[in-house]
N, C-alpha and C positions, 0 to 999 in steps of 0.2 A: 280346066285350071279357075284359082278365084279372081279374082278383080278387085281393085277397092280407085274408088273414086272422086280425084284430086279436084276442083276448081282451079283453076288458076287464071288471075284477074291483072292484065300488064299495070302500073301505076306510075305517078311523083312522087307519092306521098303513098305507101303504107300506112304508118297510128292514125292520121285519118280515115283511111280504110276502115281501116278493123274499128273505130268508132261508129261509121254511117253503118256501115253492115251488121254490127253484132249487137244495136239498136231494131234494126229490118230485119231479121231473120232469126230471134234469141237465141242469137249461140254467144261464146262464150272467146275473150283471145284464149288462143293457147297455149301455157306454160311452155317453158325450156323442159325438156327433159332430161330426168338422171339430178333432180334437186342441183342444174345450171341459174344462176339466179335470173339470167336471161340468154338466147339462144346465140349468140355471140361467144359470148364465154361456151355453149359447150359445143360450138366449132370447130376453135378453139381450140379445147382439146381434144376434136374429133383429128386435131391434124390439117384442118381448115389454112393455108397460109396466108399471111394478115393481110399480103397484096389483093388480095384477094376478095376479101371484107373490107368495105370501099367504110366512108365516116356515117356512121352512123347506123353501121345495118344492124339487126338482131341483137339494139339495144331493146325496142319493145317490141312485145309482139307484131308478126309481121303477116302472120295464122290464126284463125278459128275455127273455132271446132264446133259441132254438137252439143251441148250439153249430154243432150241424152244417147246422143250415139249412132241415131239414127240418120242422121244428113252425110253428104260431103266434105270437105275439110278443104277451108275457098285458104289459096295465099292470096298475098297479093305480092306480086314481084314489083319490084319497082325497074322502072326501067327511064331513059336515057326523052327514048324524042315520048314526045305527046301526043294524042289522042289526033287522028287525022278524018278516019273515016265513019259512018256508021259501024255498029255490032253487027258483025254476021252470027255472034250466036247470044241471046240476051238470056236473065234467070227473069222470071215469071214466078209473083209470091202469089200462091192461091187460097186467098182471105177469108173470101166471098162468103166462101160455107155450098158453090153445086148447087146447077141448077132445080136441087130438091128444095133450098129455100128462097121461098117467094123474091124478087125481085127489086124492092123496096128493102129489104133487109136486108140482098146482097149490098145491095149499092150503101147504103148504110155506113155498111164493117169496111168497106172499100172506105169508103169518104175518109176512115177515123184512124186508118193506118195508113192514109196518102198526108193529112192530116198533119201526124206523127212524126214523119220521111218529110216534109216540107220542113220540117221546127228544127230539124236535125241537118236539113240541109240541099238538099233533094230539090228539086224543080218540072212542074210539075209542065209535059212536052207538049199533050192532045189530052182530051180524055172521048171516049170512044163510048155513048149514051145512043145506045140501040136498044130501044122499050123494044120497038114493031120484033125486034130477034130476041127477046128474054134478055137481055144484055147490058154489061156495063162493067168499066176498065180504062184503070187511066195509063199511060204511057208514062213514066220522068225521067229522069238522070240524074247518077247519083251526083257527091262531088268533083270527082272528076269525068263528068259527060260519059258514061258509060248506062249508055239507056236498060232501062228493066220495068216487065209492069204492074199494075195493082192491078187483081180480079178477083 
């Protein structure tokens, strides 16, 4: 059986995370299907009852996709409760190039990505600088405090 993976991230403000994660991953906002102007219009056309379409839902894209079609679709699902504990699952953005790339170059690549992400709303939690282990990585939080790593 074929399996398609979608990653769903609970959040308070899907539009804010769509903006952040498109920059972080090089993804694009997913357009509404079938030429509909918004996802809300698509869902209404599909027969979703108006009472299930809460205010603002689907007016702007709430999911992102890999423009090359390789990575999973990511849906930012609006939920009423805020984040209260550490993530049990997190994303690792692997930008360093792996151990075949010298540590100084990997570190430079990682720092450059971290600089771009902090300029768009991420915050650094800690730096994992282990030169004796030939490793460098950074743990960050996105604009809604979801942890992720850049390595």
